[in-house]
N, C-alpha and C positions, 0 to 999 in steps of 0.2 A: 504494499499499499504506500503510495507516495505522500509527500508531506502535505500537499494541498487536501488530499482525501482525508488524511488524519485530522487536520484542523476543522474540516467541514463536518465530519462525524462527531467530533467532540462537541461542536456547537449544536448540532441537531439533537443531542442528548439533553439540551436545556428545554426542548419544546415539550409541553405537557398537553394532555387531552383537553379539548375545548378551546385551545388558543386561536387567536387571529394572528396570522404569520405573513411576514413580507418576504418575498423571494428574490434574492439578489441576482446580479448578472455577471457573467464572466467564467473563466476556467475553474476558479475554486468554488463559486456559487453553484456551478453545475453539479459538483459532488454533493453539496448539501441538498439540492432539489432531488437528486437520485435517492438519498438516504431518507428524506422525508416521504418519498413515495413508497419505499420499502417498509417504513414504520407504519404507514397507513394500511398497507396490505397485511403485514404481519401482526400488528397490535390492534388494528381497527380504530386508530386515532381518529377523533372527530375534529378536523381543523377547517378553518376558512382562510384562504390564502389570496394574496394579491402580488402581482409580479411587477418588477421594475423595467421589464422590456418585453417586446413581442417574442423574442427568442426564448426567454425564460418562461413566458406564458405557455407558448407552444409545447415546451418540454414538460411542464407541469401537467398540462392537459393529456399528453401522451402517457403520463404515469397515473392517470385517474386522480390527481390531487384537486380537491374542490376549490374552485376559483370564484372570486366575487369582484365587484367593481366599487368604485368610490361612492356610488349611490347607497351601497349597503354597508361600507366600512368608513368610520371616521377616525378610529384609533386602532393601532396594532399592539398586540402584547409583546411581540418580538420580531425583529428582522435579522436575517443572517445574509451577509453580503461580503465580497471581497474588497481588497484595496490594492492600489498600485504602489502606494507607500504609506507607511504608519510610523509616526516618531514616538518618542518616549512619553509624550504628553497625550498620546492617542489622537493627535491631529492627523489628518488624512489627505492624501491625493487619490481621487477616484475619476473614472471616466475613460480609462483606456479602452473599455469596450463600446464607448459611445453612448452610454445610458445615464450620464451624470444628472440630467435634469429630473428624470423619472426617480432616479435613486435618491435625489435629495428631497423630493416631495414626500417619498415614503419614509425617509429618515426622520422627517419633522413630525410624522404622525405615529412614531413608534416609541413605545415605553422603554424597551430594552434593545438597544442596537448593538448587535454583535458583529464584529469584523473578523474574518478568518483569512489567513495568509500563511505562506511558507516563510522561512526566516530571512529570505533574501529581501523581503519587502519592509523589514523592520530596520529603521535607519535612524541615525543621530539627528539629521536635518532633511527636511523635505526639499525636493527640487532636482535631484538627479534625474527623476522621471519627469518628462515634459508635462506641465500643467494644462490639462484640457480646459478650454473655454468654449462653451456653446454660444453661437452667435446667429442672428437672423441673416439670411442671404442678402437682404437689401442693404446696400452700402457697406458690405462686409470689409471692403478694402480700407475704408476710413476707421472702422472698428479695429482693424489690423494696426493702423497707425497709432491709435490711442493706447493700444496694448504695448506696442513697441516703446512708446514714451514712458512706460512704467519701468523700462530697463531690461525687458526680455527680448528674445528673438522668437517671433511667432512663426508657425508653419501651417499652412492650410492642409488639413488632413485629406488624404486621398486613399481610395481603395480600388485596386485593379485598374489603376491609371485614370480613375474619375474621382471628382470630389465626393467625399463621404457625406452622406445625408443621414441625420439622426432619425429616430422614430417620430420625431416631432417636426421633420421637414427642415431642419436647421443645419448649418455647417459647424465644424469644430476647428478652432485654432489651437494647436498644441504649442504652448509657450515655454521656451527654455529660459528659466530664471537662474539657472546654475545652483543657487542656494536660497531657500526661503526661510528667513529667520523669524518673520513675524506674520504668521499666516492669518492671524485675525484681522490686522490692518489691511493686508493685501486682499483678502476676500472682500472687504468693504470697498476698497478702491476699484476692484474689477467689476463688481456689481453695480457701481454707479456710472459705468461707461455706457452711453447709448448704444444699442445694438447688442449688448451683452444679455444673453438670456439667463445663464448661470455658469458658474465656474466650478471646477472640480476640487476646490478646497472644501473639506468637511470639517469644520472647526467646532470643537465642543459637542459633538454628537455621539461619538462611540463611547458606550459604557464598559464594554468588554472586547478585548483583543485576544484572539487565540492564535498563537504562532506555533507552527510545527516544523521540526527539522528533519532532515533526511534519515537520521539515526533513530526516528521515532519519538523523540523528545517532544512533549507538548507543554508550552508555558501559557498561562492565562494572566493577562493583566487587566486589572479592573479600576474604574475611576469612581 
């Protein structure tokens, strides 16, 4: 079992019968969704879930995980999601999979936000991973300029030679800040720029970070 799967299964052990659960997006969250599906089959867990992306929703439905919409759910007991980076204060960079806006909406309605990752994602300072910023297509070049003025090098995300489009019909600018020493301030600065829909800094949201190493060691950090 690889480190991502170890972290995912440790997190899924926190889920109890009757919970409302947020399903994350990405390679680590994939293992969590798989484990939730197996627990429903084997234990008969009664859960209601909502996904952070079309990809995760499709996977959940294929595993017969009960899904609901925002018309039915206003709060979630727990959400299990991955991160591209997590520092020692449990501040996060997310959005490598392109689902940062939906992930943040769900993070803000979650009572217990659990992040799972392998030990390569646990860092002293955020910023080695380019910070994703979701922007509206209209005038994105000027949004690019405003982001650059904050001291980063932005890159328009592409996939298979074409501009990457999020589930919400937006673009992503991946911003190389080198090192982010004050994520709280930067998050505010980014979200004030016209054209920015959301940034991939998740500040003061994670209550639990579960890190797994290749040797099978699992470490949980709690806030």
